[in-house]
N, C-alpha and C positions, 0 to 999 in steps of 0.2 A: 861917578861911582868907581871904586877900584875894581879891577878885573876879577879879583877873587872875592869881592864882597857879595853876599847874598842879597837879593832884592827884598824889600820890605813887603812880605805877603799879606800882613795885616792891612796895610794901606791898599795894596793891589786888589785884595778880595773885597774891601769896602767899595772901591771904585766899580768893580764888576757888579756888585750887588746893586749899586745905585743905577747902573746902566740897565740891568735886567728889570729893576723896579720901574724905571722910566718907560720901558717897552710895554708894560701893562699887559702881560700875557693873561688872558681871562682865567681867573681862579687860581693861578699859580703864585705861590708865595716863595720868595727867596729869603733864606736865612743864612746868617754868617755866624761863625763861632771859632773857638780854639779849644780843643780838648785832646787828651791823649797825645800831646806833643805835635798836633797837626792844626794847621789853618784849614778851615772847612767852609765850603759854600754848599747849600742844598736848595733844591727846588722840589716842591710838592704841592698838592691840593690839600686843603683842610679835610676834605671828604676821604682822603686816602689814609688817614691815621686817627687814632684815638687820642693822640698827644696834643698838648697845647701848641699852637703855632708861634708862641712867644719864646719857645726854647729851641735852640739849634739841635740839641741832642734828641734823637728819636728812640723810642722804646717799641714802637709798633708802626706798621704801615709801609707804604711804598714811597720811596724818595730817590732822587738823583743826587749824588754828591760828587764834589770835586775837592780834592785835598792835596796838601803838600806837607810832608814831615819837616818840621822846622830845622832839625839838624842835618837834613839832606837838601836844603833849599838851594845850595850852590850848584847842585847838579841840574837845576832847572827842569826837573821831571815833575809833572803834574799827573796825579792819579784820578780816576773817575770810576763810578759804578752806579748801578741801580740796585737798591736793596729792597727786599720784601720781608720785613720783620714781623713775626708773630701774627701772621694774617688770619689764623684761626680765631684770634681774639678780636678782630676788627668788627666793631659794632655795626649791625645792619647787614652783615654778609655771612655767608657760609662758604669758607674757603679751605681747600686742602692745598697746602703750600706747594707740594710737589707737582700737583696738577696745574696750579697757577704758573709755576716756573716753566713747566713743559709747554704750556700754551703760549706764554710770552716768547720763549725761545723759538718756537715754531714760526710765529708771526714775525719775529725780529730777524730771522735767517736771511731774508732778502734785503735787509738794511745794514747788515754787518759791515759791508764794504765802506760805509761812511764813518766808521768808528775805528781809529787807528789802534793797533796793538790790543784789540778787544778779544776777550774770551768769555765763553758761556760755560766753561767746564768747572763749575762750582756747585755747591749744594743749593737748595731752593731759596736760601736767604739772599744770595748774591745772584741776581738774574743775569748780570753781565758785569765785566770789569775790564779796565784797560788803563793806558797811560799815554801821555804825549811828552815829547821833549820840546821845550819852549825856547825859542831863540831869545837871547837877551834883548830887552826892550819891547818884546811882543807879548808879554805875560797877560796884560789886560785883554787885548783883542783875542788871543787864542783861548783863554779861559771863558770869555764871554761867548765865543763861537761854540764851545762845548755846551754851555748852558742853553744857548739858543737851539742847538741841534736836539737837545733833550726835549725842548718844548714841542718839537714836531712829533715826538713819540707819545705825547699825552693822550691823544684820541685812542690809541691802541690800549693804553693802560685803563682809561675810562671804560672802554668796551669790555675788557677782561674783568673788571670789577663789576660792571653793570650786570653781566651774565651770572654773577654770583650773589646778587642782592637778595636778601630775604624779603619776601613781599607780604 
């Protein structure tokens, strides 16, 4: 590959998705897509959303995403975040988005050191967001490592949702 050529993130994300799928994280589904000029990978549980798990785009729920803007791919910067969209509409739960975000951030505070360039200074829809610079040739392993790191946060998200379940 030429030094100035951007990696093929469609292929890289497909390989990361197959790696994550092979790990078989209980209940976590990895989705891949391309929209709004970005290659996207997401991890979430079906119970965290009202959306179909067949579609990469989310309209509701909690999910982790990793993305790269196609026209900035040569910079090798990969973005990531945890979103909480329209939680008040999540079936089977009574959720105030600001309270959920505050509780997440309080519990996440002790784990922030493990997430490079991370910030929680967003509204309640973006629980946290950050980015990593990826060394050429390390895209698959570093993106997979981000996805696996998120898998360790799923018990915390499960608990935050469980406490808001309507019984």
